[in-house]
C-alpha positions as CSV (number, residue, x, y, z in Angstrom):
1,M,-192.6,-102.1,196.8
2,S,-196.2,-101.8,195.8
3,E,-196.8,-101.9,191.8
4,Y,-199.4,-99.8,190.9
5,V,-201.7,-99.7,187.8
6,L,-203.2,-96.6,186.4
7,F,-207.0,-97.0,185.9
8,R,-208.6,-94.5,183.2
9,F,-212.4,-94.9,183.9
10,H,-214.2,-94.2,180.7
11,H,-217.9,-93.8,182.1
12,G,-221.1,-91.8,180.8
13,G,-220.9,-93.5,177.4
14,V,-223.0,-97.0,175.6
15,F,-221.4,-99.7,173.9
16,I,-221.9,-99.9,170.0
17,E,-221.3,-103.6,168.9
18,A,-221.6,-103.2,164.8
19,P,-219.9,-103.0,162.0
20,I,-216.8,-102.1,165.3
21,A,-217.1,-102.2,168.3
22,K,-216.6,-98.7,169.8
23,Y,-217.3,-97.0,173.5
24,V,-219.4,-93.5,172.2
25,S,-220.3,-90.3,174.1
26,E,-218.5,-91.2,177.2
27,S,-219.1,-87.7,179.3
28,E,-215.7,-88.0,180.8
29,V,-212.6,-90.1,181.5
30,N,-211.1,-90.2,185.4
31,E,-207.6,-92.0,186.2
32,F,-207.0,-93.2,189.5
33,P,-203.9,-95.3,190.3
34,I,-204.4,-98.6,191.9
35,D,-202.3,-100.5,193.8
36,K,-201.8,-104.5,191.9
37,D,-202.1,-106.2,195.3
38,H,-205.5,-104.1,195.8
39,L,-207.2,-104.9,192.3
40,S,-211.0,-105.5,192.6
41,L,-214.2,-105.3,191.6
42,F,-215.5,-104.2,195.5
43,E,-212.2,-101.7,194.9
44,L,-213.4,-100.0,191.3
45,E,-216.9,-100.3,192.3
46,Y,-215.6,-97.5,195.5
47,Y,-213.9,-95.9,192.5
48,T,-217.5,-95.4,190.7
49,R,-218.9,-94.2,193.6
50,S,-216.3,-91.4,193.9
51,M,-217.7,-90.2,190.4
52,G,-221.2,-90.4,191.5
53,Y,-222.5,-93.4,190.4
54,V,-224.5,-95.6,193.0
55,S,-223.9,-98.8,191.4
56,V,-222.9,-100.4,187.1
57,R,-223.5,-103.1,185.1
58,G,-220.1,-104.1,184.9
59,F,-216.8,-103.2,184.0
60,Y,-215.3,-103.9,180.1
61,V,-211.6,-103.7,178.5
62,F,-211.0,-103.9,175.5
63,N,-209.7,-106.6,173.6
64,S,-207.6,-105.8,170.6
65,R,-207.6,-109.2,169.5
66,S,-210.8,-109.5,169.2
67,E,-211.6,-106.1,168.8
68,K,-214.6,-106.3,171.4
69,F,-215.0,-105.6,175.1
70,V,-214.9,-108.3,177.5
71,L,-217.0,-108.5,180.9
72,I,-214.5,-108.2,184.1
73,E,-216.3,-111.2,185.8
74,N,-214.6,-111.6,188.8
75,D,-211.2,-110.8,190.7
76,E,-209.3,-113.3,189.2
77,K,-209.9,-112.3,185.8
78,L,-208.9,-108.4,187.0
79,Y,-205.6,-109.4,188.4
80,N,-204.8,-111.8,185.9
81,I,-205.6,-108.5,183.6
82,G,-203.8,-105.9,185.8
83,C,-200.4,-107.8,186.2
84,Q,-200.3,-108.3,182.7
85,C,-200.5,-104.6,182.1
86,K,-197.4,-103.9,180.9
87,E,-197.7,-100.2,180.2
88,G,-199.1,-100.0,183.3
89,V,-202.4,-98.7,181.8
90,L,-205.6,-100.0,181.9
91,D,-207.9,-98.2,179.8
92,L,-211.6,-99.2,181.8
93,F,-215.0,-98.9,180.2
94,V,-218.1,-98.5,182.9
95,C,-221.5,-99.8,181.8
96,Q,-223.4,-98.0,183.4
97,L,-226.6,-99.5,185.5
98,I,-230.0,-96.9,184.7
99,D,-231.7,-98.1,188.1
100,D,-236.0,-97.4,188.4
101,P,-236.3,-93.8,188.8
102,L,-238.1,-92.8,192.2
103,V,-241.6,-91.7,192.7
104,E,-242.3,-89.9,195.2
105,V,-245.9,-90.6,196.0
106,V,-247.2,-86.6,197.4
107,P,-251.0,-86.5,198.6
108,I,-253.3,-84.4,196.5
109,A,-254.8,-82.6,200.0
110,L,-250.7,-80.9,199.9
111,I,-250.8,-79.1,196.8
112,C,-251.3,-76.0,196.6
113,G,-253.2,-73.4,194.6
114,P,-256.8,-72.6,194.0
115,Q,-259.4,-75.2,193.7
116,V,-261.0,-74.8,190.2
117,V,-265.2,-75.5,190.1
118,E,-267.4,-75.8,186.8
119,N,-270.8,-74.7,187.3
120,E,-273.3,-74.6,184.2
121,S,-271.8,-71.3,183.1
122,R,-268.1,-71.5,182.8
123,A,-265.4,-72.6,184.8
124,T,-264.3,-70.2,187.6
125,L,-261.7,-70.4,190.3
126,D,-262.8,-70.8,193.7
127,G,-263.7,-67.6,195.5
128,D,-264.3,-65.9,192.1
């Protein structure tokens, strides 16, 4: 029989480390039940894509003993955390990856509008 962990994806926020570690300004929380046998970073990325993220920097959990956020570095660490989750619910914090903006180059000849021409007396629009 499959065992599921309910993952709560906290996303859209930022990490604040001092004085107390927090994740603030999150936009929303999405919940997905994930089979413990399918726990992998690839699986988590699948769910973040369904939330509109192309890529993420990393996934974190909050360690209540150290009061710090801990990066889930690999599938083994994720599996161990998921299997030790006694309540069946795991809060997962998504660190966004801000990609460089896509810059679209438009040839100047394609920009529409009247041509501005300057003469000695005043600037006029072409055709006036």
